[in-house]
N, C-alpha and C positions, 0 to 999 in steps of 0.2 A: 855448760861445763862437761856434760856427759859426752859430748861429741869429742872433746879433747881427750878424755880418759878412755882408754880401750878396756872394755870390760868382757870378760869371758862369759860364756852362758852360765857357768857354775857361779860366778860372782854375782850375776844378775839375779839368780835365785836365792843365793846366800845372804846378801846384804840388802838392807833398807837404805835407801839413798834419797830421801825425800827432800833435802836441802843442799844448796851449794857448798855449805860446810862439810857435809858427809861426803861429798865427792872429793873435797879438798883433803880431808883426813885419809880417805882410802889412797888417793894419789901420793901423798906424802909417804904413806906406809910402804907402797909398791916401789917408790924411789929409793927408800932406805933399805929395802930388801936386796937391792942391786948393789949396795955398799958392803964393805967388809966390817959387818957389825960384830960387836961382841956377843957372847952368848945371852947375856942379860939383856942387851939392847935388842936383839933379835926376838927374845921372849916379849919384851915390852911392845915392840911394834906389832907383833902377832896379837898380843893381848888387847891393844888398842883397837885392832881391826875387829876383834870380837864383839866390840860394842855397837858395831854397825849391823851385826847380825839380828835376825828375826828373833832368836831365842838366846839373847846375850846372858841372861841369867844363869843359864846352864854352865857356861865357862866360869862365871864368878863363883858359883857353888863348888865347881871342881877345885878350883885353886884355894878357896877357903878350907875345903876338906883336906887338901894336901897340907897346908900350913897348920891346921889343927893337929894332924898326925904327927908333923915335924916337931911341933912344940908342946904337945900334950905330955904332961909328966905323970 
């Protein structure tokens, strides 16, 4: 699968891709990025890619903190 998906050197360093499913997720996200996505769908595709990162918890905490600030009364 890795032969099919062209990875940049930055992507190789950034993402953990130990399984075929991981390559498939990244491939589908990259395909979607080439489409005319809505702002929310673009966010969602990017957020899904963060789950492939070595430090994926950092992005989750960032988004949770943003939501807490937004809804905190």
